[in-house]
TORKOL-860783 format. One record per residue (C-alpha): x, y, z. Coordinates in pm, 1 decimal, decimal comma. Example, Ala and Ser with C-alpha at 12.3 -4.5 7.8 and 13.67 -1.06 7.14 Angstrom:
<atoms>
<atom <1230,0 -450,0 780,0>>;
<atom <1367,0 -106,0 714,0>>;
</atoms>
This chain:
<atoms>
<atom <-105,5 1354,0 3510,9>>;
<atom <224,1 1415,4 3339,2>>;
<atom <297,8 1044,5 3438,3>>;
<atom <8,0 896,7 3328,7>>;
<atom <89,0 1077,2 2950,5>>;
<atom <387,7 1015,9 2959,6>>;
<atom <289,7 602,3 3080,3>>;
<atom <78,4 586,5 2747,9>>;
<atom <351,2 712,8 2582,0>>;
<atom <555,2 461,2 2686,5>>;
<atom <255,7 196,4 2672,5>>;
<atom <218,4 320,4 2226,7>>;
<atom <568,9 280,8 2231,9>>;
<atom <624,1 -16,5 2263,2>>;
<atom <329,6 -164,1 2114,2>>;
<atom <120,3 -242,8 2445,7>>;
<atom <-218,2 -94,9 2372,1>>;
<atom <-376,6 -237,0 2149,2>>;
<atom <-326,1 -632,9 2040,0>>;
<atom <-117,1 -667,2 1792,0>>;
<atom <-238,0 -748,0 1413,0>>;
<atom <51,9 -1055,3 1261,4>>;
<atom <-31,7 -935,6 960,7>>;
<atom <61,1 -663,0 981,7>>;
<atom <439,0 -529,7 826,5>>;
<atom <759,7 -469,3 1052,0>>;
<atom <841,3 -70,5 1050,5>>;
<atom <1149,3 -143,5 970,7>>;
<atom <1023,6 -255,6 643,6>>;
<atom <874,2 4,3 635,7>>;
<atom <1137,2 247,9 673,6>>;
<atom <1304,9 75,5 392,6>>;
<atom <1015,1 140,3 136,8>>;
<atom <969,2 479,3 181,6>>;
<atom <1387,2 520,1 211,5>>;
<atom <1398,4 327,3 -103,4>>;
<atom <1050,9 515,3 -241,3>>;
<atom <1207,8 833,6 -159,8>>;
<atom <1613,6 734,1 -366,4>>;
<atom <1358,2 705,9 -597,3>>;
<atom <1198,8 1016,7 -695,8>>;
<atom <1526,7 1140,6 -668,9>>;
<atom <1678,0 1010,3 -917,0>>;
<atom <1342,3 1119,2 -1131,6>>;
<atom <1390,5 1450,1 -1013,4>>;
<atom <1768,7 1473,2 -1122,5>>;
<atom <1688,4 1216,1 -1470,5>>;
<atom <1410,1 1534,0 -1524,8>>;
<atom <1600,0 1854,5 -1469,9>>;
<atom <1937,1 1712,0 -1668,5>>;
<atom <1674,5 1661,8 -1983,5>>;
<atom <1556,5 2026,3 -1899,0>>;
<atom <1932,8 2134,3 -1949,9>>;
<atom <1995,2 2280,1 -2288,0>>;
<atom <2378,9 2195,0 -2465,3>>;
<atom <2511,0 2546,8 -2476,5>>;
<atom <2729,1 2667,4 -2804,3>>;
</atoms>
């Protein structure tokens, strides 16, 4: 049973379980989109925090 599960996982990771759609976006592109989105969110959070800080004096 364990061998069948591992075989299924291997096929899934290789994209061999279902027919591939030529219109699908490659994983590398999706990964870069996620990274960019996270960077953008982080920058917005930093800007928001900077605006909330009041100067001492």
